[in-house]
C-alpha positions in Angstrom: 41.6 5.6 23.4 42.4 4.3 19.9 40.0 2.7 17.8 41.5 0.5 15.1 39.1 -0.7 11.1 38.7 -3.9 9.0 36.1 -5.0 6.6 34.5 -8.6 7.7 31.8 -10.9 6.5 28.7 -11.3 8.4 28.4 -13.5 11.7 25.9 -15.7 9.9 24.1 -15.5 6.7 22.0 -12.6 7.0 19.2 -11.1 5.3 20.2 -8.3 3.2 21.8 -5.3 5.3 19.5 -2.3 5.7 20.8 0.9 4.1 21.0 2.6 7.4 21.7 0.7 10.8 18.4 1.1 13.3 19.1 4.1 15.7 18.2 2.5 18.4 17.1 -1.3 18.0 15.5 -2.7 20.6 17.3 -5.3 22.5 16.3 -9.0 22.1 13.5 -10.8 24.6 15.5 -12.3 27.1 13.5 -15.6 26.0 14.8 -15.3 22.5 18.3 -14.4 23.8 18.5 -17.3 26.0 17.2 -19.8 23.2 19.9 -18.5 21.0 22.7 -18.7 23.3 22.1 -22.4 24.0 23.2 -23.2 20.3 27.2 -22.9 19.7 28.4 -21.4 16.6 29.6 -25.1 14.8 32.1 -22.6 13.0 34.1 -21.3 15.8 32.7 -23.6 18.5 31.3 -20.6 20.9 27.5 -18.9 21.3 29.4 -15.9 19.8 26.6 -15.1 17.3 24.1 -15.0 20.1 26.4 -13.7 23.2 27.8 -10.8 21.7 24.3 -9.5 22.0 23.9 -10.2 25.8 27.7 -9.4 26.8 28.2 -6.1 25.1 31.7 -5.1 26.3 34.8 -7.3 27.2 38.2 -6.3 28.6 41.6 -7.8 28.5 44.0 -6.3 31.1 47.5 -6.5 30.5 50.6 -4.7 32.2 50.8 -1.8 29.6 47.5 -1.9 28.0 43.6 -2.5 28.3 42.1 -3.8 25.4 38.3 -3.4 25.0 36.0 -4.9 22.5 32.0 -3.5 22.2 29.4 -4.8 20.2 26.4 -3.3 19.0 25.2 -0.4 17.1 27.3 2.7 17.0 24.9 4.6 19.3 25.2 2.1 22.1 28.9 2.2 22.4 29.7 6.0 21.9 30.8 8.6 22.6 34.4 7.7 23.3 37.0 9.3 25.7 39.1 11.8 24.2 42.5 10.3 24.7 44.4 8.0 22.5 47.1 5.5 22.8 50.0 5.0 20.3 50.5 1.6 19.8 54.1 1.8 18.2 56.3 5.0 17.3 54.7 7.1 14.4 58.3 6.7 12.8 58.3 2.9 12.9 57.3 1.3 9.6 53.9 0.4 9.3 53.1 1.8 12.8 51.9 5.4 12.4 48.7 6.5 14.5 47.0 6.9 11.2 47.4 3.7 9.9 46.2 2.1 13.3 43.4 3.8 13.2 42.2 2.3 10.0 41.6 -0.9 11.8 38.5 -0.1 14.3 35.3 -1.8 13.1 34.1 -5.0 12.1 30.7 -5.0 10.4 28.3 -8.1 11.5 24.8 -9.0 10.5 21.8 -6.2 11.2 24.1 -3.2 11.0 25.8 -3.3 14.2 29.7 -3.6 15.0 32.3 -5.0 16.7 34.4 -2.2 17.7 38.1 -2.3 19.1 39.4 0.1 21.7 42.8 0.3 23.4 44.5 2.5 26.0 47.3 2.5 28.6 46.8 1.2 31.8 47.8 4.7 33.2 44.8 6.0 31.9 42.6 4.2 34.1 40.8 6.9 35.7 39.5 8.1 31.8 38.6 4.1 31.4 36.6 4.2 34.5 34.5 7.2 33.7 33.9 5.6 30.3 32.8 2.6 31.8 30.6 4.1 34.0 29.1 6.5 31.5 29.1 4.5 28.3 25.4 3.5 27.2 26.5 0.2 26.0 26.0 -1.5 29.5 22.6 -0.1 30.6 21.4 -0.7 26.7 21.7 -4.3 27.1 22.3 -5.3 30.5 20.0 -3.0 32.3 21.0 -3.0 36.0 23.0 -6.0 35.7 26.4 -4.3 35.0 28.7 -7.6 34.7 31.1 -7.8 32.0 33.9 -10.3 31.2 37.4 -9.8 31.6 40.6 -11.6 31.1 44.3 -10.6 30.9 46.9 -10.9 33.7 45.6 -7.4 35.3 42.0 -8.8 35.4 41.8 -9.8 38.7 44.0 -7.0 40.1 41.4 -4.4 38.4 38.5 -6.1 39.5 37.9 -4.9 43.0 38.8 -1.0 41.7 36.7 -1.4 38.7 33.9 -2.5 41.2 34.2 0.3 43.5 34.7 2.9 41.2 32.1 2.2 38.4 29.5 -0.5 40.0 30.7 -2.9 37.3 31.7 -6.5 38.1 34.2 -8.6 36.2 33.5 -12.3 35.3 37.2 -13.5 35.1 37.8 -15.7 32.0 41.0 -17.7 31.4 43.3 -16.1 29.2 44.7 -18.8 27.0 41.1 -20.1 26.3 39.9 -16.7 25.3 42.7 -15.8 22.9 42.0 -19.1 21.1 38.4 -18.5 21.1 38.7 -15.2 19.7 41.0 -16.3 16.8 38.4 -18.9 15.9 35.9 -16.5 15.8 37.8 -14.5 13.3 38.9 -17.3 11.3 35.1 -18.2 10.9 33.3 -14.8 10.7 35.7 -12.7 8.9 37.0 -12.3 5.1 39.8 -11.3 3.2 41.2 -8.5 5.3 42.1 -9.9 8.7 44.9 -12.7 7.9 48.5 -11.9 6.6 51.5 -13.2 5.7 54.7 -11.3 3.9 56.0 -12.0 1.0 59.6 -10.5 1.2 58.8 -7.4 2.8 55.6 -7.1 1.2 52.6 -7.4 3.6 49.9 -9.9 1.7 46.2 -10.4 2.9 44.8 -13.8 2.8 41.4 -15.1 2.1 40.2 -16.6 5.3 38.0 -19.2 3.9 41.1 -20.2 1.7 43.5 -21.1 4.5 42.4 -24.6 5.0 45.7 -26.9 3.7 45.6 -28.6 0.4 43.3 -31.8 0.9 41.4 -30.4 3.8 37.9 -28.9 4.2 39.3 -27.2 7.6 41.6 -25.2 8.8 42.0 -27.7 11.9 44.4 -28.6 13.3 46.6 -25.6 13.5 49.5 -24.4 15.6 48.8 -21.0 17.5 52.5 -19.5 18.5 52.1 -17.0 21.3 55.2 -14.8 21.7 55.5 -12.6 24.6 58.7 -12.4 27.0 58.8 -16.2 26.1 57.2 -18.5 23.8 53.9 -21.1 24.1 53.0 -23.0 21.5 49.5 -24.5 21.3 47.9 -27.2 18.8 44.3 -26.3 18.5 42.4 -29.6 17.4 39.1 -28.1 16.8 36.8 -25.3 17.7 36.7 -26.3 21.4 39.7 -28.3 21.9 43.6 -27.1 22.3 46.4 -28.2 24.5 49.9 -26.5 25.2 52.4 -28.8 23.3 55.8 -27.0 23.8 57.5 -23.8 24.1 60.7 -21.5 24.4 62.4 -19.4 26.8 64.1 -17.4 24.0 61.3 -14.8 22.9 60.6 -11.1 23.4 62.0 -10.7 26.8 65.6 -12.0 25.3 65.7 -9.4 22.6 64.6 -6.8 25.0 67.3 -8.1 27.2 70.1 -8.1 24.9 69.1 -4.5 23.7 69.4 -3.6 27.3 73.1 -4.8 27.4 74.1 -3.9 23.9 72.4 -0.4 23.4 71.4 2.6 25.1 67.8 2.1 24.3 65.8 3.0 27.6 62.3 2.1 26.2 61.1 -1.1 23.9 59.9 1.1 21.4 63.5 2.6 21.2 65.3 -0.9 20.8 62.6 -1.9 17.9 63.5 1.5 16.1 66.9 0.6 16.1 66.1 -2.4 14.4 64.7 -0.7 11.6 68.1 1.6 11.1 70.3 -1.1 11.6 72.0 -3.7 9.1 72.5 -7.1 10.7 74.9 -8.1 8.0 77.9 -5.9 9.9 77.2 -8.2 12.7 76.0 -11.5 11.6 77.9 -14.1 9.5 76.3 -15.3 6.3 77.0 -17.9 4.0 78.8 -15.5 1.4 81.1 -14.6 4.1 82.2 -18.5 4.1 82.0 -19.5 0.3 82.0 -15.9 -1.1 78.8 -17.2 -3.1 75.6 -19.3 -2.6 76.1 -22.6 -1.6 73.8 -23.8 -4.2 74.1 -27.6 -3.6 73.0 -27.1 -0.2 70.1 -24.7 -1.0 71.8 -22.0 1.0 71.8 -18.3 -0.9 74.7 -16.0 0.0 72.7 -13.8 2.2 71.5 -16.7 4.6 72.6 -16.2 8.3 75.3 -18.8 9.2 76.0 -17.6 12.8 74.4 -14.7 14.4 76.8 -12.1 16.1 79.6 -14.2 14.6 81.7 -11.2 13.2 81.9 -9.7 16.7 84.2 -12.7 17.6 87.0 -11.4 15.1 86.6 -7.5 15.8 89.5 -6.2 17.7 88.0 -3.0 18.5 84.0 -3.5 19.8 83.3 0.0 19.6 83.2 -0.3 15.5 80.0 -2.0 16.2 76.9 0.3 15.9 73.9 -0.2 18.4 71.4 -0.3 15.8 73.2 -3.1 13.8 73.4 -5.1 17.1 69.6 -4.6 17.7 68.8 -5.9 14.5 70.9 -8.6 14.6 69.5 -9.6 18.0 65.8 -9.6 16.7 67.1 -11.6 13.9 68.4 -14.3 16.1 65.4 -14.4 18.2 62.8 -14.3 15.4 64.4 -17.0 13.2 65.1 -19.2 16.3 61.1 -18.9 17.0 60.2 -19.8 13.3 62.3 -22.7 13.4 60.8 -24.3 16.8 57.4 -23.5 15.5 58.2 -25.2 12.1 59.5 -28.5 13.9 56.3 -28.4 16.1 54.2 -28.4 13.6 56.3 -31.4 11.5 55.9 -33.4 15.1 52.1 -32.6 15.5 51.4 -33.1 11.8 50.2 -29.5 11.3 50.4 -27.7 8.2 49.2 -24.0 9.3 50.8 -21.8 11.9 49.3 -18.8 13.4 51.6 -16.2 15.4 50.4 -14.1 18.0 51.6 -11.9 21.0 53.1 -8.7 22.0 56.8 -9.3 20.4 55.4 -9.1 16.8 52.6 -6.6 17.2 53.0 -3.6 15.0 56.3 -5.4 14.2 56.8 -5.8 10.5 60.5 -6.9 10.7 59.2 -9.6 12.7 56.4 -10.5 10.5 59.1 -10.5 7.5 61.5 -12.8 9.3 59.0 -15.4 10.3 57.5 -15.6 7.0 61.0 -16.0 5.7 61.6 -18.6 8.2 58.8 -20.6 8.0 58.8 -20.4 4.1 62.7 -21.5 4.1 62.3 -24.4 6.6 58.9 -25.6 4.9 60.4 -25.5 1.4 57.8 -22.9 0.4 54.8 -25.3 1.3 54.1 -23.3 4.6 53.3 -20.0 5.7 53.4 -17.9 8.7 50.1 -16.2 9.3 49.4 -13.4 11.5 46.0 -11.2 12.4 45.1 -7.7 11.7 43.3 -7.6 15.4 46.0 -9.4 17.1 46.2 -7.4 20.1 42.5 -7.8 20.7 41.8 -11.6 20.5 41.8 -12.4 24.0 39.2 -9.5 24.5 37.3 -10.7 21.9 37.0 -14.4 23.1 36.2 -12.8 26.5 33.3 -11.2 24.7 32.4 -14.7 23.1 32.4 -16.4 26.5 
């Protein structure tokens, strides 16, 4: 299992944090918990500040990974199973195991923490053992043993988990959980959660300063979810959202093209090819056409005029390297997503765009190109925004439900 760390603000303005977190803080009385849960957090629209104390573990079960979010003092959520999940190839830029391990804990008030864990679905046996043995459930729930679960695999696994561990799943809507989790992070974290790219440099942004000029709130914003395809949601406020658009050109398109154009057998291998490749050997650029910048149109010489267009001129296709083809495919899909997102922002009168989803997770090339695309189309007035705890948004939202 992998544990991932960031620094964050307290959930609410707390009293001064004690020098040491209590070794075994007593659970809140049922009456106090119920009263607190009745009041939703104004900032993120959930009863998060109360519910994290009454539902200490939530899971998001996908097709490949199970993501877990735990809340409590460290004694309540440990020990962890002795296995790890590599989020991306250790050779992939910014994707080493050690760096991923640095994203594991968000501190909240009273010395307690939110802890983020993940593991591959094929390690289900270890997960069952951990879920059955972790003190977190007994510590907070007594004999109830019921937790919130979301994701495409939640229902499929619910019966097996119940039979093996005695833990029941309360199934929660995945999209609602995703947005609730993001709203929680926007309301309750500081400068180490939201980032963009400037050139090829990752830059963290103060969460409290993300509201567009002239607004005192980040709402409304667009959330662009990129998996196999693309879904675009307009989030009006902390409790209201709608799906406004989408695209069939997404991560599945990239992987499908790579299966056709390269010998990659796994998605991670295709991603590694994009790091090694040079799309300029495949894509037709403005400089290839005019020999220079097209300044009157605001186009630099390295702007892509047509993806894969140099292939049409080739008489020997074997001269094209699979790494170059993979990078070109990545650029084509990513810039298209950026343009679709920008156009939807213009239609919806929105100035803030967040991106999430498996296609961009631990993928700085996608981050870089989306950041370039949004900046290019907006004339530098908008940024593509990403989340350090991207893969855990739905699990975090389930925790807050």
